[in-house]
C-alpha positions in Angstrom: -12.4 30.7 184.3 -8.8 29.7 184.1 -7.1 28.0 187.0 -5.0 30.4 189.1 -1.9 28.1 188.8 -2.2 28.2 185.1 -2.3 32.0 185.0 0.9 32.1 187.2 2.6 29.6 184.9 1.7 31.7 181.8 3.2 34.8 183.5 6.4 33.0 184.4 6.7 31.5 180.9 6.3 35.0 179.3 9.0 36.4 181.6 11.3 33.5 180.6 10.7 34.0 176.9 11.2 37.8 177.2 14.5 37.3 179.0 15.5 34.7 176.3 14.8 37.2 173.5 16.9 39.8 175.2 19.8 37.3 175.7 19.6 36.1 172.1 20.7 39.6 171.0 24.0 39.2 172.9 24.9 38.9 176.5 27.7 39.5 179.0 28.5 37.0 181.8 29.5 38.2 185.2 30.4 36.2 188.4 28.4 37.0 191.4 29.9 37.4 194.9 29.1 33.8 195.7 30.5 32.4 192.4 27.3 32.2 190.5 27.7 33.0 186.8 25.0 35.3 185.6 24.3 36.2 181.9 23.0 39.7 181.4 21.8 41.2 178.1 24.1 43.6 176.3 23.0 47.1 176.2 21.5 48.1 172.9 23.5 50.5 170.8 21.1 53.3 170.3 21.1 56.5 168.3 23.8 58.0 170.5 26.4 55.9 168.8 25.3 57.2 165.4 25.2 60.8 166.7 28.7 60.4 168.2 30.0 59.1 164.9 28.5 61.9 162.9 29.9 64.5 165.4 33.4 62.9 165.2 33.2 63.0 161.4 32.2 66.7 161.5 35.0 67.6 163.9 37.6 65.7 161.8 36.4 67.5 158.7 36.7 70.9 160.4 40.2 70.1 161.6 41.2 69.0 158.1 39.8 72.2 156.6 41.7 74.3 159.2 45.0 72.5 158.5 44.5 73.0 154.8 43.7 76.7 155.3 46.9 77.1 157.4 49.1 75.1 155.0 47.8 76.7 151.7 47.2 80.2 153.0 44.0 82.3 152.6 44.5 83.3 148.9 45.4 79.8 147.6 42.6 78.2 149.6 40.0 80.6 148.2 41.4 80.1 144.7 41.0 76.4 144.9 37.5 76.7 146.3 36.6 79.0 143.4 38.1 76.5 141.0 35.9 73.7 142.5 32.8 75.8 142.1 33.2 75.8 138.3 33.4 72.0 138.1 30.8 69.2 138.1 28.0 68.7 140.6 30.3 66.8 142.9 32.9 69.6 142.7 30.3 72.2 143.5 29.2 70.2 146.5 32.8 69.9 147.6 33.3 73.7 147.1 30.3 74.3 149.3 31.6 72.0 152.0 35.1 73.5 151.9 34.0 77.1 152.3 35.3 78.8 155.4 33.0 78.9 158.4 33.7 80.6 161.8 34.7 77.4 163.6 37.3 76.6 160.9 38.7 80.1 160.9 38.9 80.1 164.7 40.7 76.7 164.7 43.0 77.8 161.9 44.1 80.9 163.9 44.8 78.6 166.9 46.8 76.2 164.8 48.7 79.0 163.2 49.6 80.5 166.6 50.6 77.0 167.9 53.0 76.3 165.0 54.3 79.8 164.9 53.5 80.6 161.3 
């Protein structure tokens, strides 16, 4: 049977190594109320950052489509989308992405009302 002090030592050592691994991924230092400098591990960037980035890209794309729709007009926008459908595979994918959806149409009406066109 292992010595009780040895078991406590192993637990403390594991805790120190675990904290060291966390700090090795990056840390932020803060100063305590008594002046002690404490290093805390940085928060891990999880899937929320990826989701937020994808959502921002989608919103930007919808706003771009709405501005194009307002600028070109419905007929010219539809004609350019049809022209893209007859092209290569990349053009066909672009035509599918540029088709009007309810969110883009709603935003285009709001933009058009805002600019007075």
